[in-house]
C-alpha positions as CSV (number, residue, x, y, z in Angstrom):
1,X,18.1,62.0,-106.1
2,X,16.8,64.2,-108.9
3,X,13.2,64.5,-109.9
4,X,13.6,66.1,-113.3
5,X,10.9,63.8,-114.7
6,X,8.4,65.2,-112.3
7,X,6.8,67.8,-114.4
8,X,3.6,69.6,-113.3
9,X,1.6,67.4,-115.7
10,X,3.0,64.2,-114.2
11,X,2.4,65.5,-110.7
12,X,-1.2,66.3,-111.5
13,X,-1.6,62.8,-113.0
14,X,-0.3,61.2,-109.8
15,X,-2.7,63.3,-107.7
16,X,-5.7,62.3,-109.9
17,X,-4.7,58.6,-109.9
18,X,-4.5,58.8,-106.1
19,X,-8.0,60.3,-105.8
20,X,-9.4,57.8,-108.3
21,X,-8.0,54.9,-106.2
22,X,-9.4,56.4,-103.0
23,X,-12.9,56.8,-104.6
24,X,-12.8,53.2,-105.8
25,X,-11.9,52.0,-102.3
26,X,-14.6,54.1,-100.7
27,X,-17.2,52.7,-103.2
28,X,-16.0,49.1,-102.6
29,X,-16.3,49.5,-98.8
30,X,-19.7,51.2,-99.2
31,X,-20.9,48.3,-101.4
32,X,-19.6,45.8,-98.8
33,X,-21.5,47.6,-96.0
34,X,-24.7,47.8,-97.9
35,X,-24.7,44.1,-98.9
36,X,-23.6,42.9,-95.4
37,X,-26.0,40.4,-93.8
38,X,-26.8,41.6,-90.3
39,X,-26.1,38.7,-87.9
40,X,-26.6,41.0,-84.8
41,X,-29.1,38.7,-83.0
42,X,-26.9,35.6,-83.3
43,X,-23.8,37.5,-82.2
44,X,-25.6,39.0,-79.2
45,X,-26.8,35.5,-78.2
46,X,-23.2,34.2,-78.5
47,X,-21.9,37.1,-76.3
48,X,-24.5,36.3,-73.6
49,X,-23.4,32.7,-73.5
50,X,-19.7,33.3,-73.7
51,X,-18.5,34.3,-70.3
52,X,-15.0,35.1,-71.5
53,X,-16.0,37.8,-73.9
54,X,-16.5,41.3,-72.6
55,X,-20.0,42.7,-73.3
56,X,-18.5,46.2,-74.0
57,X,-21.2,48.0,-72.1
58,X,-24.2,45.8,-73.2
59,X,-26.3,44.7,-70.3
60,X,-27.0,41.0,-70.4
61,X,-30.5,41.4,-68.8
62,X,-31.4,43.9,-71.6
63,X,-30.3,41.4,-74.2
64,X,-32.2,38.5,-72.6
65,X,-35.3,40.7,-72.3
66,X,-35.2,41.7,-75.9
67,X,-34.8,38.1,-76.9
68,X,-37.7,37.0,-74.8
69,X,-39.9,39.7,-76.3
70,X,-38.9,38.7,-79.8
71,X,-39.7,35.1,-79.0
72,X,-43.1,36.2,-77.6
73,X,-43.8,38.2,-80.7
74,X,-43.0,35.2,-82.9
75,X,-45.3,32.9,-80.9
76,X,-48.1,35.5,-81.2
77,X,-47.6,35.7,-84.9
78,X,-47.9,31.9,-85.2
79,X,-51.2,31.8,-83.4
């Protein structure tokens, strides 16, 4: 297969288009990460109650202790 059409200008254009697409994808992913709603507390509670899921190094006692301290803080704020 011959690439006679691939002049230096066309090659440079392909490189610039590739970089532009990469930057757009990076910007889109960054936007998704910045607008993501953090549901960490609910997912941790689900992990504690789901015996089939591995905790991946998270100690259940630590999670329960954090949850109880959060509940205590909320009760104190209500009073």
